ZABAVO-333769 format. One record per residue (C-alpha): residue in one letter; x, y, z. Coordinates in pm, whole numbers, padded with zeros to 5 digits, always signed. Example, Ala and Ser with C-alpha at 12.3 -4.5 7.8 and 13.67 -1.06 7.14 Angstrom:
! residues 2
A+01230-00450+00780
S+01367-00106+00714
***
This chain:
! residues 447
M-00165+11094+11351
N-00123+10773+11538
R+00221+10687+11666
L+00302+10356+11494
S+00633+10182+11501
K+00849+10323+11213
Q+00835+09992+11030
Q+00461+10046+10977
Y+00471+10403+10849
K+00339+10408+10484
T+00525+10677+10287
A+00430+10805+09930
V+00662+11042+09726
Y+00513+11266+09468
T+00734+11446+09205
L+00688+11756+09021
G+00934+11909+08772
C+01247+11803+08601
K+01436+11472+08549
V+01675+11571+08839
N+01376+11583+09067
Y+01272+11238+08935
F+01596+11089+09009
E+01606+11245+09363
S+01261+11107+09440
E+01376+10767+09347
A+01671+10811+09581
L+01447+10934+09862
K+01234+10619+09833
E+01541+10414+09870
Q+01649+10612+10181
F+01300+10569+10341
R+01316+10188+10279
R+01664+10170+10439
Y+01521+10350+10745
G+01246+10075+10772
F+00956+10282+10624
S+00710+10118+10382
V+00711+10306+10045
V+00376+10293+09861
E+00264+10425+09524
G+00109+10749+09462
G-00262+10742+09500
E-00245+10509+09789
K-00353+10615+10142
A-00033+10686+10337
D+00089+10814+10683
I+00356+11037+10527
Y+00321+11227+10200
V+00645+11385+10048
V+00599+11636+09776
N+00919+11683+09583
S+00838+12030+09454
C+00920+12244+09152
A+00932+12632+09143
V+01078+12708+08806
T+00766+12887+08701
H+00477+13058+08895
Q+00250+12764+08769
A+00494+12507+08902
A+00479+12651+09235
R+00101+12670+09226
K+00090+12295+09131
S+00312+12224+09442
R+00060+12403+09659
Q-00246+12234+09491
L-00091+11889+09545
V-00023+11957+09922
R-00379+12064+09975
K-00508+11768+09776
L-00302+11509+09974
K-00411+11683+10308
K-00771+11655+10212
F-00728+11281+10097
N-00585+11204+10449
P-00610+11474+10712
E-00412+11265+10970
A-00109+11228+10742
L+00232+11401+10797
I+00289+11633+10493
V+00644+11714+10391
L+00718+11981+10125
V+01074+11932+10008
G+01289+12090+09728
C+01303+12380+09502
Y+00979+12561+09609
P+01057+12592+09981
Q+01418+12654+09895
A+01357+12936+09649
D+01060+13102+09818
P+01057+13006+10176
E+00845+13308+10277
E+00562+13204+10063
A+00604+12817+10094
T+00616+12812+10470
L+00275+12991+10481
L+00112+12669+10388
P-00075+12546+10698
E-00122+12186+10555
V+00253+12129+10566
D+00420+11972+10893
L+00786+11989+10762
F+00965+12203+10510
I+01292+12081+10373
G+01524+12253+10114
T+01719+12104+09827
G+02036+12069+10049
E+01895+11850+10320
K+01720+11581+10115
L+01970+11310+10229
L+01854+11379+10582
L+01480+11356+10503
P+01404+11018+10657
E+01585+11115+10985
L+01416+11450+10982
V+01073+11282+10937
K+01156+11034+11222
R+01239+11318+11456
K+00908+11496+11356
L+00710+11181+11425
T+00863+11153+11767
G+00764+11500+11870
E+01003+11761+11733
K+00825+12087+11703
E+01057+12260+11449
K+00897+12267+11094
N+01152+12473+10889
K+01465+12286+10779
I+01553+12514+10488
R+01916+12631+10482
P+02001+12916+10241
Y+02286+12818+10002
L+02436+13175+09999
E+02533+13134+10366
D+02767+12847+10289
T+02950+12836+09957
K+03149+12523+10052
E+02891+12284+09903
V+02970+11948+09795
F+02772+11698+09572
E+02494+11533+09764
D+02560+11168+09671
M+02212+11005+09728
P+02272+10624+09720
W+01987+10455+09539
T+01902+10122+09367
P+01757+10151+09002
E+01386+10092+09032
Q+01289+09753+08855
G+01017+09749+08616
R+01123+10053+08419
T+01307+10054+08087
R+01551+10347+08157
A+01744+10455+08461
F+01826+10812+08557
L+02143+10909+08714
K+02213+11260+08849
I+02583+11355+08818
Q+02565+11727+08855
D+02376+11982+09060
G+02365+12365+09087
C+02381+12657+08843
R+02576+12986+08829
Q+02435+13132+08518
F+02178+13363+08680
C+01950+13420+08383
T+01740+13730+08463
Y+01413+13523+08473
C+01525+13214+08665
I+01537+13129+09035
I+01713+12792+08983
P+02055+12915+09111
L+01869+13033+09431
A+01691+12687+09447
R+01984+12462+09361
G+02299+12651+09488
P+02652+12638+09341
L+02796+12401+09096
R+02890+12054+09217
S+02958+11718+09063
L+02955+11352+09136
A+03300+11207+09154
P+03364+11015+08831
E+03436+10695+09012
R+03103+10698+09192
G+02934+10770+08856
M+03101+10463+08716
Y+02994+10249+09003
Y+02637+10352+08959
L+02652+10291+08581
R+02786+09946+08632
E+02498+09877+08881
I+02246+10007+08628
G+02404+09773+08357
R+02391+09478+08591
S+02026+09547+08682
G+01922+09496+08314
F+01866+09854+08204
K+01926+09918+07839
E+01925+10299+07876
V+02044+10545+08118
V+01968+10924+08131
L+02245+11143+08274
T+02079+11442+08438
G+02193+11764+08602
I+02086+12127+08661
H+02374+12243+08433
L+02494+11918+08307
G+02740+12066+08056
L+02956+12206+08334
Y+02996+11854+08505
G+03334+11831+08667
I+03426+12201+08670
D+03434+12194+09055
L+03637+11881+09088
A+04001+11888+09175
H+04118+11652+08906
P+04057+11734+08543
V+03732+11590+08431
N+03435+11701+08225
L+03121+11566+08060
T+03316+11448+07754
S+03565+11251+07956
F+03283+11104+08166
L+03100+10996+07848
K+03405+10828+07704
K+03418+10601+08012
A+03043+10562+08042
V+03023+10400+07687
T+03244+10121+07797
V+03005+10001+08070
E+02866+09652+07991
G+02494+09603+07959
I+02398+09961+07883
E+02304+10012+07519
R+02203+10372+07531
I+02320+10685+07716
R+02091+10983+07691
L+02177+11351+07787
S+01895+11538+07957
S+01974+11892+07868
L+02277+12104+07745
E+02338+12473+07736
P+02459+12598+07386
A+02805+12727+07514
D+02880+12393+07678
I+02863+12193+07349
T+03232+12167+07247
E+03391+12025+06935
E+03524+11742+07146
L+03176+11663+07281
I+03030+11667+06928
E+03302+11436+06812
T+03252+11200+07106
I+02882+11179+07029
R+02950+11117+06659
R+03194+10836+06727
N+02985+10647+06983
E+02652+10496+06874
K+02564+10434+07237
I+02508+10806+07293
C+02167+10897+07191
R+02106+11100+06871
H+01894+11349+07076
L+02009+11671+07233
H+01784+11922+07429
I+01936+12259+07391
P+01736+12550+07534
L+01696+12845+07311
Q+01443+13054+07510
S+01404+13309+07236
G+01484+13367+06874
D+01528+13740+06911
D+01862+13882+07000
T+01734+14172+07206
V+01514+13941+07425
L+01810+13700+07456
Q+02026+13984+07585
R+01752+14106+07838
M+01718+13733+07950
G+02092+13726+08024
R+02145+13444+07798
P+02528+13408+07695
Y+02472+13380+07316
N+02289+13526+07034
T+02083+13372+06744
D+02390+13374+06507
Y+02584+13167+06756
F+02281+12925+06805
R+02240+12888+06428
K+02603+12806+06367
L+02589+12548+06655
L+02273+12382+06503
N+02440+12369+06146
R+02752+12215+06296
L+02544+11959+06487
Y+02316+11857+06196
S+02623+11821+05961
E+02831+11615+06189
I+02585+11381+06366
P+02345+11208+06120
D+01979+11162+06233
L+02029+11401+06524
A+01714+11540+06688
V+01739+11872+06861
S+01455+11970+07100
T+01446+12298+07270
D+01272+12533+07526
V+01103+12852+07407
M+00974+13125+07634
V+00708+13365+07519
G+00585+13695+07671
F+00921+13789+07830
P+00918+14155+07942
G+00985+14378+07642
E+00900+14108+07385
D+00667+14306+07156
G+00489+14180+06851
D+00795+14220+06622
K+01036+14048+06863
F+00787+13750+06890
R+00762+13727+06521
R+01140+13712+06484
S+01157+13438+06753
L+00876+13250+06559
E+01067+13277+06239
F+01393+13168+06385
V+01230+12863+06548
Q+01056+12772+06222
S+01394+12772+06022
S+01583+12569+06273
A+01444+12210+06216
F+01377+12141+06584
S+01228+11799+06654
R+01024+11921+06951
L+00933+12237+07126
H+00871+12289+07495
V+00686+12621+07520
F+00660+12828+07835
K+00480+13138+07908
Y+00703+13381+08107
S+00596+13421+08467
P+00764+13662+08709
R+00964+13510+08990
K+01034+13695+09308
G+01403+13776+09351
T+01479+13777+08970
R+01575+14081+08774
A+01321+14016+08508
A+01037+14052+08756
E+01121+14430+08785
M+01163+14478+08410
T+00911+14674+08199
P+00703+14651+08005
Q+00541+14333+08118
V+00340+14146+07851
Q-00034+14104+07928
E-00142+13741+08025
K-00390+13728+07741
E-00111+13821+07492
K+00110+13549+07640
E-00153+13288+07598
R-00216+13386+07232
R+00169+13356+07153
S+00199+13042+07350
K-00071+12881+07134
E+00089+12999+06816
M+00429+12869+06915
I+00288+12541+07019
R+00117+12501+06676
L+00448+12564+06519
G+00614+12309+06736
K+00354+12039+06632
K+00432+12116+06260
L+00804+12080+06319
S+00760+11753+06518
R+00554+11613+06233
S+00808+11737+05968
F+01096+11566+06163
Q+00904+11242+06204
D+00823+11234+05834
T+01197+11241+05727
F+01233+10888+05881
L+00940+10719+05693
G+01084+10410+05520
R+01375+10386+05758
T+01447+10102+05996
L+01548+10209+06332
P+01603+10033+06676
V+01330+10093+06925
L+01354+10042+07307
L+00998+09912+07388
E+00862+10059+07713
K+00485+09975+07749
E+00190+09771+07603
E-00097+09989+07502
K-00443+09946+07340
N-00592+10208+07100
L-00965+10302+07071
Q-01031+10025+06836
G-00892+09762+07076
T-00571+09695+06885
V-00283+09597+07111
F+00068+09737+07028
W+00395+09821+07201
E+00529+10177+07225
G+00877+10284+07264
L+01152+10537+07162
T+01423+10542+06909
S+01769+10682+06984
N+01657+11025+06854
Y+01341+11013+07058
L+01087+10929+06809
R+00788+10774+06981
T+00708+10459+06793
R+00415+10203+06790
V+00454+09854+06676
K+00254+09531+06688
M+00451+09252+06851
P+00381+08878+06923
E+00232+08789+07262
G+00474+08817+07549
N+00648+09065+07769
W+00861+09295+07548
K+00921+09565+07798
G+01290+09674+07790
K+01361+09493+07460
M+01533+09655+07172
V+01372+09571+06835
N+01427+09696+06473
V+01111+09870+06342
L+01049+09971+05986
L+00873+10316+06020
E+00570+10320+05789
E+00318+10578+05896
S+00352+10925+06061
L+00081+11054+06301
E+00059+11343+06549
G+00308+11267+06823
F+00421+10923+06708
L+00515+10681+06422
K+00379+10346+06352
G+00584+10065+06203
R+00633+09684+06185
R+00901+09475+06337
I+01190+09362+06122
E+01354+09044+06254
***
């Protein structure tokens, strides 16, 4: 590519995967701006394309490869950087991509602008991936960033890494050991978010429920939340995902007592069959999960619990799948995220037998997704006739040309409402929920 002054380099960052990746991409954009690069939106022609990749499933890794090829085709002269979980978890496969000029793992993201600058000035080395297992003295990578204006919610990563090593999962290899943002830094960022006008913040992490376990002074997610709810300007605090074993009585009580903490928890189930859970290496059984749900539903009114369900795990026969389906059906989940199992190199499950045929995985996936839609609709229906606060996000127009605003309730009900003319983005309004449709509710504003 042409050697421009660094102030002229246009950089676009593309994100695949989880909320942690989304946060890190926003922080990367900030770092590039501080280095003098021009950051442009995805879809624009750029000199540098950064793909913040995902590798949690085989399909996610494939999407990362496809995006790299698409961007190189869009601008053959561009510098392509593949960063994150895919090159970190499977460097042998990822580094075979001829379109990529620079490979960076999850532990070097803070150095990305500097590494790109070196590449632009002639450095030949392409591979900047450092295996986590070579160095266990990891600390939290504090990525300074400014909340992006024009959005209704801000994301804040306060934890990274995982030590659970479920038999199907490569995330511990991709993300390394547990590490946490210092609580005083977390409070600093939350105050900045509040001052910037954001009404909602989403706390993210790879294993969020173990926040603070690596820090010298006693701190955990509950103690962090108790401080977070005192920050002025922030009206909602949303938790991204929590493992079942990390939901303590103290955490439940803290959520119950603080209306600022959203009435929505995402708790991965993965399977409703005990044998499959054991083979997955999940540290609970269905009886534990059921008792947890009952406790949550009884102690936190209006709570929505969404979950992840995997189908087609090795050894999941028809009877085990049916038990999983029945458990999910009886659990009153508000939403399902359904995944087909895909073997990941380096995991124990990849060597397990018998493997389920792809056609059967697809059939089970469709059946579980159909159930998920029914559960979502049933959860929505229970709120008809209720008035709930809705944080408005975007103005939309339906096929009939009717203009409405769309947003979310505290318990993650997507809601549409007609509003007077004007910019309502980021405003909290009370909405009487009057009609339940697939994927959303319709209502009218109550002043």
